[in-house]
C-alpha positions in Angstrom: -1.6 -17.2 -27.0 -1.5 -14.6 -24.2 -4.3 -14.5 -21.6 -7.1 -12.0 -22.1 -6.9 -8.9 -20.0 -9.8 -8.6 -17.6 -9.0 -5.5 -15.6 -9.3 -2.0 -16.9 -5.9 -0.4 -17.8 -6.3 2.4 -15.2 -7.1 0.0 -12.3 -4.9 -3.0 -11.5 -4.9 -4.6 -8.0 -1.9 -6.3 -6.5 -3.3 -9.4 -4.6 -2.1 -10.0 -1.1 -0.8 -6.5 -0.3 -2.7 -3.2 0.5 -0.3 -1.0 -1.6 -2.2 2.3 -1.0 0.1 5.3 -1.7 1.1 7.7 1.1 -0.5 11.1 0.5 2.1 13.5 -1.1 4.7 10.7 -1.1 6.0 7.7 -2.9 5.7 5.1 -0.2 3.0 2.4 -0.3 1.3 0.4 2.4 3.0 -3.0 3.0 0.3 -4.4 5.2 -1.9 -7.3 3.9 -4.8 -6.5 1.6 -8.0 -5.6 3.5 -6.1 -4.9 6.7 -8.0 -3.5 9.6 -7.3 -0.4 11.7 -7.3 3.3 10.8 -3.7 3.5 9.5 -1.6 2.3 6.6 2.0 1.4 7.2 5.3 1.1 5.2 7.6 -1.1 7.2 10.8 -0.5 5.1 11.2 3.2 6.0 11.8 5.4 9.1 14.6 5.6 11.5 16.6 2.6 12.8 15.9 1.3 16.3 17.9 -1.7 17.5 18.9 -2.5 13.9 15.3 -2.5 12.6 13.4 0.2 10.7 10.4 1.6 12.7 8.4 2.2 9.6 6.1 5.1 8.5 2.3 5.2 9.0 -0.4 7.5 7.7 -4.3 7.6 8.2 -6.7 5.8 5.9 -8.7 8.0 3.6 -12.3 7.3 2.4 -12.6 5.8 -1.1 -8.9 5.2 -1.7 -7.7 2.4 -4.1 -4.4 0.8 -5.0 -4.4 2.6 -8.4 -4.3 6.1 -6.9 
């Protein structure tokens, strides 16, 4: 028997990661869920510096959810 679904189909949260989508883009925040600060960040994008990606960041918006 499969477990009973408890979340609405239009809203599913991914535990442990913020996952808020970048406005007008496809990237999602890779910081931990409930992170502080006024910006979201995707660490796996952006230019290379010393062999590492610098990432992309964007401001937090009021009322945003993972399911946007």
